[in-house]
N, C-alpha and C positions, 0 to 999 in steps of 0.2 A: 886262222879263223877271221871271218869278216868283222871289222870294227863296227861297233854299234853305237851310234850317237843318239842321245835323247835330248832334244833341245826344248826347253820350256818356252812357251810363247812369250815373246818380248812385248813390252809396253812402249808404244811409239810416242815420240814427242808430239805427233800431230793428231792425238786422239780427241782433242776438242773438249777435254774435261773442264768442269768448273772448279774453282779453288776457294778455300776459305780465306779470311783476312790474314795478312802476314802476321807472324808472331811478333811479340814485343822485341824491340831492338833493331828492327829493320825499317826501311823506308816504305811507308804505306802508300806513297804516291808512285813508287817504282813499278814498272811493268813486270820485271823479273828480279827476284831476290835469291841470291845463291850463297850458301855457306860453304866455303872452301877451306877445309881443314880448320874449322872453328873460327874463321874470319869471314865476316859478311861483306858481300859485294852487291851493289844495287845498280840496276840498269833501267833507265827511263823508257827505252824502247826495247824491242825484242831482239836480243843479240844473237849472233851466230857463235858457234863453239870457239872459234879462234879468238873472238873478243872476250869471251869468258875466261879462256886459258891464258891470254896474253899477260895479265899482271903477275902470274905465278909460274908460267911455263919454264922460265930459265932460272928460277930460284935454286933448283937443284936437279940432279939427274933422276927424274921421275921414272918409275917402271910403269909405262902406260898400260900394258895388259892387265894390271891390277887396279887401275883407276875405276871407281864406281860412282855412278850418278843415280841419285834418288829424287823422286818428286815427293814433296811434303803436302799434307792436307789433301789427299786424294779424294775424289768425288765418291760419295756413298753409293752412287749408281754403278760404279765400276765393279763387275763381278770378280775381278782379280785383285780387289783391294786386299792388302796384307792381313788386316784384322779379320776380314771375312774368311780368308784362308786359315788363319790361326783357329778361329772358332770351329771350322770344319775338322781340322786335325784333332783338336781337343775332344770333340764329340766322338770321332772315330776311336780315339784312345779309350774314352770312357766306355764305349760300347764293347770293345774287345776285353776290357778288364773284367767285365761281368761274367765272361764265359771261359776264362783260361785258368791254368794252374797258378797257385800262389806265387811261385817263383817268377813266372812271366808277368803276373799282375804287378809285382814289385818293380820290374824293369820298365813296364809301360808307365807306371806311376812316376818313376824317376824321370823318364823322358818327358812326361806331361809337365812336370815342374820346370824342367829345363826350357821347354818351348814357351811356357808362360812368362819366363824371365827375359825372353829375347826382345831386344829393341828392333822394331820393324819400321820400314819405310818402303814405298813403292819403287823398286829398282827399274831403271830405264836401260834396256840393253842396247846400247849403241857403242861403237868404237870411240874411245876417248884418247886422242893422240894429236898433239899440237902440230907436229910436222905433217902428219897425214891430212889433217884438216886444212892446213895451209896449201897443200899440194893438190888436193882433189876435192872439188866442190861438193860431191855427194856425201863426203864425210864431215863437211862443215855445216852441221845441222843448225837450224834456227830454233830458238827456245820460244815456246808459247808463254804467255803471262802466267806467273805462279811462283811458288817457292820451292827451292831445290837444295839438295845437299850433295856436294862433290867431295869424294875422298881421293887424295893423291898420296902415293907412298913411294919411297925408294924401293929397290928390289927386295922383296921379302926373303927371309931365310928359313921359313918354317912352313909346315903343312899341318892343318888341323884335322884330326881324326875323331869322329863322333858317331853316335847311333847305337846299334846293338852291341855295345861294349861295356866293360865294367866301369870305365871312367874316361871321359873325353881327354885326348892327349894332343899336345903340341910337339911335333917331331921336327927335327932339323931336315930341311929340304936337301935332297941329294940329286945332282944333275945326272942325266942319262940313266935314271934308275926306274925300273918298272914299279908300278904302285904296289904290286904284290910283295916287293922287297921290304916295304914298311911294316907288313903285317906281323912278322915275328915279334915285334915290339908291342903288339896290341893284344890285350886280353879280350878276345871276342866272346860274346855271350853264348851260352848253349843254344840260344834261340836265334842266333845270327845266321844269315846266309853264308855258307862257307865257299860258295862257288863264284859269287859276284860281289863287287863293291861299285859304288858310284863316285866318280871324280867330279867335283864341282869346281871347274876351273875359275880363276878370278875374273875372267872376261864374261862369265855367265854360261858357258857351255857345260852341259852335263853329259858325261860319258859313262856308259856301263862297261865295266872291265871284268873279264874273266880272270880269276885268281886261283882257281884250283889246279891240281896237277893235270887234269884232262882238258882244261880249256884256257890255260894261262896265256895272257896276251901282254906284249911289251907296250903298255900304255903308261905314259908318264904324267905325274901331277906337276903342274907348273908351280913356280914359287908363289906362295900365298894361297894355294888351292885348299879345298876341303875334301876329305875323303869320308863319305857316308857309308857306314856299315849297315845294310838293310836287314830287316828281320826275314827269316826264311819263310817262303810262301807255303811250305808244308804245314806251318802253323796257321790254320784257318784260311788257307788258300786265297781266294779272291779278295777277302776282306783285308788280309795282310798285304797283298799286292797293292790294293787301293791305298792303304795307309802309307806304304813306302813312297808311292808316287805323290801323295798329298804333302808328305814331309819334304820331299825334294822341291816341290813347287814353292812351298813356304820358305825354304832355306835361301832361295834366291833373294828374298826381301829382308833377310837377317842382316842388320847393320852391326858388323863386328868392328869395334873401335880398336 
């Protein structure tokens, strides 16, 4: 079966957004303020990616595919601003809860509480890789003035599974393993889609994967990936499909510490 990719629109560094004042503890005169793993770095001019990574790139063996860059203090004019997306998802959940069975109401209410608790920031989907940025100019992006958060991690050893399940789970990552092989450990809801899941790879790619006997695909979750169990579209059809897509769009901006 043909592999289906669903890529959520990325937010480019060159969007020309305005920014609020830097938060306390950073240099208010700096053009660019970047928090890298809870350490602040200030740049008087607009640095390129290599300059940003240089102080930390060789500190340890980073797993670059899982590096995540976020822009802080996004402009309220940005239609993809995470808080606006969260508000949209919460409204969709509230609307569905008014028209479904009590059991599904409880699941949607639990997901609503989970999403309310998420820490959000505007994810910028560009490759973060020190060697690649040094070797190829197109990957050595220049930062516009503003405040950023950069997460660098060593190779993750887990996969996070959440969505239409009894309880979110952190499972041990297994190499060369289809995503469907993780599912026997997952108590999927009666309202979950049993045919498909979505892999949110750490680099931001979102992949729809068939996991039923009739459509199973060998699609692997990378170390540090998330697996979202969607709600079956048979429950309120287009409305549930729209909710699943909105949740996926929002999840890209979820800052998982």
